[in-house]
N, C-alpha and C positions, 0 to 999 in steps of 0.2 A: 284692600281684598278684591276690589271690583274688576283690578288689572289680572288678576291670577287665574280669571275666568273667561279672559279674552277678551275685554271691552277695553276702550284705550280711553284716555282722560289727556286733557291740555289744557293750561291757563297761560293765556298772555298776563303778565304783570307788568304794567307800566311806571310805577313807580319804586320798583326794589332797587334799580340801578340808577343814577341821575345819567341822564343824557342816552341813555341805552335801553333802560328795561330789561326785562328775563322771559324767554320761554321755556316752560316747563311741560313734556311730555313725559306720559307713562303708559307705558305698553308691558305685556304679557313677564318677557325677560326681565324686566327694571321691577315688577312689581315683585317677581321672584326673590331678587336682589333684595329689594327692601323689607321684607318681611324675612328673609335668612337675617339680614342685618339688626333687624329689633329683635331677634328672636335672641340672637347673642351680648346684644345690650340689656334686654332684661335679664337672663342667667346672669350676668356679668354684676350687672346692679343690685342682683338678690347676694352675691357672693361677698359684693365691696361693704353693702350695709352689715351682712352680717358679721362682718370682718373687724367694726365700729367696734359693735355692742362689746365685744373681749377686750378693748384698751379701756374704757369708758369706766 
């Protein structure tokens, strides 16, 4: 949510990939995409969990 306000966030994770590492950077546009994707996943998850109770 901080990236949506215009801030930037980055991290270097050296142990994530063997012999390569990983660099992750988040800016306002990628923060927006992550927020939209998170909202879609949350709505889908609620619908999926509600659908499971019908068959139990």
